[in-house]
C-alpha positions as CSV (number, residue, x, y, z in Angstrom):
1,X,-21.6,78.4,-156.1
2,X,-20.4,81.6,-154.5
3,X,-23.2,84.0,-153.8
4,X,-22.8,87.7,-154.5
5,X,-24.7,90.4,-152.8
6,X,-26.2,92.9,-155.3
7,X,-26.1,96.6,-154.5
8,X,-28.0,97.9,-157.5
9,X,-29.3,96.9,-160.9
10,X,-29.4,99.6,-163.6
11,X,-30.8,99.1,-167.1
12,X,-28.6,100.0,-170.0
13,X,-30.8,102.7,-171.5
14,X,-30.4,106.2,-173.0
15,X,-26.9,107.5,-173.3
16,X,-25.2,104.5,-171.7
17,X,-26.9,102.1,-174.1
18,X,-25.9,104.3,-177.1
19,X,-22.3,104.4,-176.0
20,X,-22.2,100.7,-175.5
21,X,-23.6,100.1,-179.0
22,X,-21.2,102.5,-180.6
23,X,-18.1,101.0,-178.9
24,X,-19.3,97.4,-179.8
25,X,-19.5,98.5,-183.4
26,X,-16.1,100.2,-183.3
27,X,-14.3,97.1,-182.0
28,X,-16.2,94.6,-184.1
29,X,-16.1,96.4,-187.5
30,X,-13.0,98.6,-187.4
31,X,-9.5,97.1,-187.5
32,X,-7.7,99.5,-185.2
33,X,-4.0,100.4,-184.5
34,X,-2.6,102.9,-182.0
35,X,0.6,104.8,-181.9
36,X,1.8,107.1,-179.1
37,X,4.3,109.8,-178.8
38,X,5.5,112.0,-175.9
39,X,5.2,115.7,-176.8
40,X,6.6,118.7,-174.9
41,X,3.8,120.9,-173.5
42,X,6.0,123.8,-172.3
43,X,5.1,126.2,-175.2
44,X,1.4,125.3,-175.1
45,X,1.2,126.0,-171.3
46,X,3.3,129.2,-171.7
47,X,0.8,130.4,-174.3
48,X,-2.1,129.6,-172.0
49,X,-0.5,131.5,-169.2
50,X,0.3,134.5,-171.4
51,X,-3.3,134.7,-172.6
52,X,-4.6,134.5,-169.1
53,X,-2.5,137.6,-168.2
54,X,-4.4,139.3,-171.0
55,X,-7.7,138.3,-169.4
56,X,-8.3,135.6,-172.1
57,X,-9.3,132.4,-170.3
58,X,-8.3,129.9,-173.0
59,X,-8.1,126.2,-171.9
60,X,-5.4,123.8,-173.0
61,X,-8.1,121.8,-174.7
62,X,-9.0,124.8,-176.9
63,X,-5.4,125.1,-177.9
64,X,-5.2,121.4,-178.7
65,X,-8.3,121.6,-180.9
66,X,-6.7,124.4,-183.0
67,X,-3.4,122.5,-183.3
68,X,-5.3,119.2,-184.2
69,X,-7.2,121.1,-186.9
70,X,-4.0,122.4,-188.4
71,X,-2.3,119.0,-188.2
72,X,-5.3,117.4,-190.0
73,X,-5.1,119.9,-192.8
74,X,-1.6,118.7,-193.4
75,X,-2.7,115.1,-193.0
76,X,-6.2,115.0,-194.6
77,X,-6.3,111.2,-194.8
78,X,-7.1,111.2,-191.1
79,X,-9.9,113.7,-191.4
80,X,-12.2,111.1,-193.0
81,X,-14.7,108.3,-192.7
82,X,-15.5,105.0,-194.3
83,X,-19.1,105.0,-195.5
84,X,-20.6,102.4,-197.8
85,X,-17.1,101.0,-198.7
86,X,-15.9,104.5,-199.7
87,X,-13.2,106.6,-198.0
88,X,-14.6,110.1,-197.7
89,X,-12.0,112.8,-197.0
90,X,-13.5,115.9,-195.6
91,X,-12.6,119.5,-196.3
92,X,-14.4,120.6,-193.1
93,X,-12.4,119.8,-189.9
94,X,-15.1,119.2,-187.3
95,X,-13.4,118.2,-184.0
96,X,-15.5,116.2,-181.6
97,X,-14.4,116.7,-178.0
98,X,-15.2,114.1,-175.3
99,X,-16.8,115.6,-172.1
100,X,-17.2,113.5,-169.0
101,X,-20.8,113.3,-167.6
102,X,-22.2,111.0,-164.9
103,X,-23.8,108.9,-167.6
104,X,-20.7,108.6,-169.7
105,X,-18.5,110.5,-172.2
106,X,-20.5,112.8,-174.5
107,X,-19.2,114.6,-177.6
108,X,-19.6,118.3,-178.4
109,X,-18.4,119.3,-181.9
110,X,-16.4,122.4,-182.9
111,X,-17.3,122.7,-186.6
112,X,-15.0,124.2,-189.2
113,X,-12.3,124.4,-186.6
114,X,-9.7,125.1,-189.4
115,X,-11.4,128.5,-190.0
116,X,-11.7,129.6,-186.4
117,X,-9.1,131.4,-184.3
118,X,-8.2,130.2,-180.8
119,X,-10.6,132.7,-179.1
120,X,-13.6,131.6,-181.2
121,X,-12.8,128.0,-180.4
122,X,-12.4,128.7,-176.7
123,X,-15.7,130.7,-176.5
124,X,-17.6,128.0,-178.5
125,X,-16.2,125.2,-176.4
126,X,-17.1,126.8,-173.1
127,X,-20.7,127.5,-174.4
128,X,-21.2,123.9,-175.6
129,X,-19.9,122.4,-172.4
130,X,-22.2,124.6,-170.3
131,X,-25.2,123.7,-172.5
132,X,-24.3,120.0,-172.4
133,X,-24.0,119.9,-168.6
134,X,-27.3,121.8,-168.2
135,X,-29.0,119.5,-170.7
136,X,-29.8,122.4,-172.9
137,X,-27.5,121.6,-175.9
138,X,-28.9,121.3,-179.4
139,X,-28.5,117.8,-180.8
140,X,-26.8,119.2,-183.9
141,X,-23.9,120.5,-181.8
142,X,-23.2,116.8,-180.8
143,X,-23.2,115.5,-184.4
144,X,-21.1,115.9,-187.5
145,X,-17.6,115.3,-186.2
146,X,-14.8,114.2,-188.6
147,X,-12.2,113.6,-185.9
148,X,-12.3,113.1,-182.1
149,X,-10.1,114.6,-179.4
150,X,-10.2,113.0,-175.9
151,X,-8.3,114.9,-173.2
152,X,-7.9,112.2,-170.6
153,X,-5.3,114.3,-168.7
154,X,-8.1,115.8,-166.6
155,X,-8.6,112.4,-165.1
156,X,-4.9,112.1,-164.2
157,X,-4.3,109.3,-166.7
158,X,-1.0,109.2,-168.5
159,X,-2.3,107.3,-171.6
160,X,-5.1,105.1,-172.9
161,X,-5.8,103.3,-176.1
162,X,-8.6,105.3,-177.6
163,X,-11.3,103.5,-179.6
164,X,-12.6,104.9,-182.8
165,X,-15.9,106.7,-182.9
166,X,-17.6,105.2,-186.0
167,X,-17.4,106.1,-188.9
168,X,-14.4,108.3,-188.2
169,X,-10.9,107.2,-189.4
170,X,-8.9,108.5,-186.4
171,X,-9.1,109.7,-182.8
172,X,-6.5,111.4,-180.6
173,X,-6.1,111.0,-176.8
174,X,-4.0,113.3,-174.7
175,X,-2.7,112.2,-171.3
176,X,-1.8,114.2,-168.2
177,X,1.2,116.6,-168.3
178,X,4.1,115.4,-166.2
179,X,7.5,116.9,-165.5
180,X,10.2,114.7,-166.9
181,X,14.0,114.6,-167.4
182,X,14.6,114.9,-171.2
183,X,17.9,114.4,-173.0
184,X,18.5,117.2,-175.5
185,X,20.2,117.0,-178.9
186,X,23.5,118.1,-177.3
187,X,23.2,115.3,-174.7
188,X,22.5,117.8,-171.9
189,X,19.4,117.1,-169.8
190,X,16.6,119.4,-168.8
191,X,13.2,119.1,-167.1
192,X,10.3,119.6,-169.4
193,X,6.5,119.2,-169.1
194,X,5.6,116.3,-171.3
195,X,2.3,114.5,-172.2
196,X,1.6,111.3,-174.1
197,X,-0.4,111.7,-177.3
198,X,-2.0,108.5,-178.8
199,X,-3.6,108.3,-182.2
200,X,-5.8,105.3,-183.1
201,X,-6.6,104.8,-186.8
202,X,-8.8,102.6,-188.9
203,X,-6.4,100.3,-190.7
204,X,-9.0,99.6,-193.3
205,X,-8.8,103.2,-194.4
206,X,-5.2,104.3,-193.7
207,X,-1.9,102.9,-192.6
208,X,0.0,103.3,-189.3
209,X,2.4,105.7,-191.0
210,X,-0.4,108.2,-191.5
211,X,-1.0,108.3,-187.7
212,X,2.7,108.7,-187.2
213,X,2.9,111.6,-189.7
214,X,0.0,113.3,-187.9
215,X,1.8,113.1,-184.6
216,X,5.0,114.5,-186.2
217,X,3.0,117.4,-187.6
218,X,1.3,118.0,-184.2
219,X,4.7,118.0,-182.5
220,X,6.0,120.6,-184.9
221,X,3.0,122.9,-184.2
222,X,3.1,122.2,-180.4
223,X,6.7,123.5,-180.3
224,X,5.6,126.8,-181.8
225,X,1.9,127.3,-181.1
226,X,2.1,131.1,-180.7
227,X,4.0,131.5,-184.0
228,X,1.5,129.3,-185.8
229,X,-1.5,131.1,-184.5
230,X,0.0,134.5,-185.2
231,X,-0.3,135.7,-181.6
């Protein structure tokens, strides 16, 4: 038998153990399906740059949170959870955002995102991330999500198949933004900044078409984010 030299042995404890248990539950108990769509990021990035000129440091993730909250209001089936064999559709849109730490991905939760403007979301997200990284975050700010957003673009990944965070019905991953040649409706071509958005849904709770409709709504909002936000 081939021998392997061991560099280190680490116990699966704490956050890593919790993540492992949740992912095992997700894949074992939730029939999952994923759909992906490339969405133009030009208007979102233009809005970010415009706000920066106004000394408003709003991240792309903050804009995505606001757009996701709006898309969920038009597609409420995805803002839900299956608990005790019941599908609970929430009025509150609480967006869990995955943040990378050495011990794994942790969630911070922007609660009632549907009622907050982009500046409130940006300020709250920055505060929660700072508290999370300094280990000073309140546990309640990591609980209560109804939908999860994972911005994997910061790791230079184009797309992944996101796994559900039990008991949520849906999760959205956003890949890195790339410049691509795009064929327009009039058959001309142009270079646009595109990113791949993937939505995984619990097929026991909703159908694939619900994930598709959500991405269609998100695309509509992403093409006119400034107009939607009233900026």
